[in-house]
N, C-alpha and C positions, 0 to 999 in steps of 0.2 A: 187250522187253515182259516177258519172264519175270523179269528183274532188277527191273523196276519193281513187278511184282506181289509178288515175294518180299521186296523190301527197302524199298520206299517206302510200302506200305500199312500203316497203323496206325489201328485204330479201337478206342479204349479201351472196355472194358465196365465201366460203373459200375452199382451197384445201382439198381433202378427208382426207389426213393425219392429218389435223388440227382439223377436226370435228369428227373423229373416236373416240376420247376421249370424251365421253359423259359428263364428269365432267368439261371440259374446258369451260371457259367463252364464247369463240366464239361459241362453239357448242350450249350452252344453249341459247345464244342470237339468233342464227339462228333459233333454234327450236321455240322460243317464237314468232318470226316474222312470221314464217311459219304458225303456228296455228292461229295467228291473221288474216292472209290473208285468211285462210280457213273459219274462222268465217265471214269475209267480203263476201266471195263467197256465203256462205249460206244466208246471209242477202240480197245480190243482187238478188239471185234466188227467194227469197220470193216475189219479185215484179212481177214475171211472172204472166201474166193474168191481171195485173193492168197497167203495162207499156208494150209497144209493145215488143213482144217476140224477134224480131230481136235486139232490143236495149239491152235487158237483156242478150241474148246470146253473143252479142259483148262484153259487159262489163265483164260478168262472165267467159266466155270461152276464147274468143280471147285475151282479155287483161289480165285478172287476172290469169286464169289457165295456158294458154300457155306462157305468158310472165314471170310470177313469180313462180307459184306453181310447174309447170312441171320441171323447171330447178332444183329446190330443190329436187324434187322426184328423178330425174335422177342422182343427185349427192349423194343421200343416198344409202349406200350399200344395196344390195338385202338381204332381211331378214324380221323379224317381224316388224321393224320400217317402212320399205318401204311399206309393206302390209297394216299397220295401216293407213298410210298417204293416200294410194290409196283408201282404204275403206271409209275414211272420205270424200274425194273428191266425190266419186261416190254417197255417201249418200246425198250430196247436190243437185244432179241433179234431176229435175222433171221427173217422169216416162212418162208423156205425150209427152215429147220431142222425145221419142223413139217409140211411138205407131205406127206410120206409116212407120217405117223403115222395110225393108225386112231383112230376116235372114242373119247374117254375115256382115251387113253394120252398119255404125255409122254416127253420125253427122260430117260434114266436119271439124268442130273446134276440134273434139275429135280424129282425126286420129292418131296424135303422142302419145296421152295418151293411146289410145287403143293398139298401137303397144308395148308400154311399158308393159301394162297389159298382153299381149300375151307372153312376155318373161318370 
């Protein structure tokens, strides 16, 4: 899993003006790479409970979400596409990771993502 996250994930960052045209090749390529990384996130998280939680959270959240996915989400204009991306990422996260948290708090690895959601 670590090798896949470190070597197989590539989401190019293009200027917003380049990807605003959803029919452009760059925009389509960036979107395919993003959704491929979301699928990898969901697959990594499936190992929770089998592999140590710290390892799964490090790969899934610290490396995959914060290093790749969040940059793309932040570069996506606010609107339905951004909301859809955020919903899919949230759907990947196991509920049990949040059971012991007090109201208004989140996992340390999700602080930046949570701040984006609050916007």
